[in-house]
C-alpha positions as CSV (number, residue, x, y, z in Angstrom):
1,M,137.7,110.5,-75.4
2,K,140.8,109.5,-73.7
3,T,141.8,110.7,-70.1
4,L,145.3,111.4,-69.2
5,L,146.2,111.0,-65.5
6,L,149.3,112.4,-64.0
7,L,150.5,111.0,-60.8
8,R,153.6,112.1,-58.8
9,H,155.4,109.6,-56.9
10,A,154.6,108.9,-53.3
11,K,156.7,110.4,-50.4
12,S,160.3,109.4,-50.8
13,S,163.2,109.0,-48.4
14,W,166.0,111.5,-47.9
15,D,167.7,109.2,-45.1
16,D,170.7,108.2,-47.1
17,S,172.5,111.2,-48.4
18,A,174.8,109.0,-50.3
19,L,172.2,107.7,-52.5
20,D,171.9,109.2,-56.0
21,D,168.5,111.0,-56.4
22,H,167.5,108.4,-59.0
23,D,167.9,105.6,-56.4
24,R,166.0,107.2,-53.5
25,P,163.4,104.8,-52.3
26,L,159.8,105.5,-50.9
27,N,159.7,106.1,-47.1
28,K,157.3,104.6,-44.7
29,R,154.4,107.1,-45.5
30,G,155.1,106.6,-49.4
31,K,154.9,102.9,-49.0
32,R,151.5,103.2,-47.2
33,D,150.1,106.0,-49.6
34,A,151.0,104.4,-53.1
35,P,148.6,101.8,-52.9
36,R,145.9,104.2,-51.6
37,M,146.6,106.1,-54.8
38,G,145.5,103.0,-56.8
39,Q,142.5,102.3,-54.7
40,L,141.3,105.7,-55.2
41,L,141.7,105.5,-58.9
42,V,139.5,102.1,-58.7
43,Q,136.8,104.0,-56.5
44,Q,136.6,106.8,-59.1
45,D,136.3,104.4,-62.0
46,L,139.7,105.8,-63.4
47,V,141.7,102.5,-63.7
48,P,144.4,103.3,-66.4
49,D,144.9,101.3,-69.6
50,C,148.6,101.5,-69.0
51,I,151.1,103.2,-66.9
52,L,154.2,104.9,-68.1
53,T,156.8,105.7,-65.3
54,S,160.2,107.1,-65.0
55,T,163.1,104.8,-64.1
56,A,163.6,106.5,-60.8
57,R,163.2,104.0,-57.9
58,R,160.6,106.0,-56.0
59,A,158.5,106.5,-59.4
60,R,158.8,102.8,-60.2
61,K,157.7,101.6,-56.7
62,T,154.7,104.0,-56.8
63,A,153.6,102.7,-60.2
64,E,154.0,99.1,-59.3
65,A,151.8,99.8,-56.0
66,V,149.3,101.7,-58.1
67,A,149.1,98.9,-60.7
68,K,148.7,96.2,-58.0
69,A,145.9,98.2,-56.3
70,C,144.2,98.4,-59.6
71,G,144.0,94.6,-60.0
72,G,147.6,94.0,-61.2
73,V,146.3,94.1,-64.9
74,V,147.7,97.5,-65.8
75,P,150.7,97.1,-68.0
76,L,153.7,99.1,-66.8
77,T,156.3,100.7,-69.1
78,E,159.5,102.2,-67.7
79,M,160.8,105.3,-69.7
80,P,164.1,106.8,-68.8
81,E,163.0,110.0,-70.7
82,L,160.5,110.7,-68.0
83,Y,163.0,111.2,-65.4
84,H,163.4,115.0,-64.8
85,A,161.3,115.5,-68.0
86,T,159.7,119.0,-68.6
87,A,156.1,119.5,-69.4
88,E,156.9,119.7,-73.1
89,E,158.9,116.3,-73.0
90,I,156.0,114.6,-71.2
91,V,153.6,115.8,-73.8
92,G,156.1,114.4,-76.5
93,V,156.0,111.0,-74.9
94,V,152.3,110.9,-74.6
């Protein structure tokens, strides 16, 4: 049996209104919380076999922090089609 985990990116910053949505970074809280998400996965024995992430900056940085907190051994794949994907599109990727 396989388990699918869906995680949303950590808290992002709206400080720079000139930035494109795709380029928004994590804010201070997001940078603090992203590794905690990975630590929680480890504690719950839910370390993923792989991580698929949108190419959005905040999603990539969250995924990188989660992977690192999981021991840095989780392969990460960036998928542009996940940015603004619908539920149906996500199912198609999986």
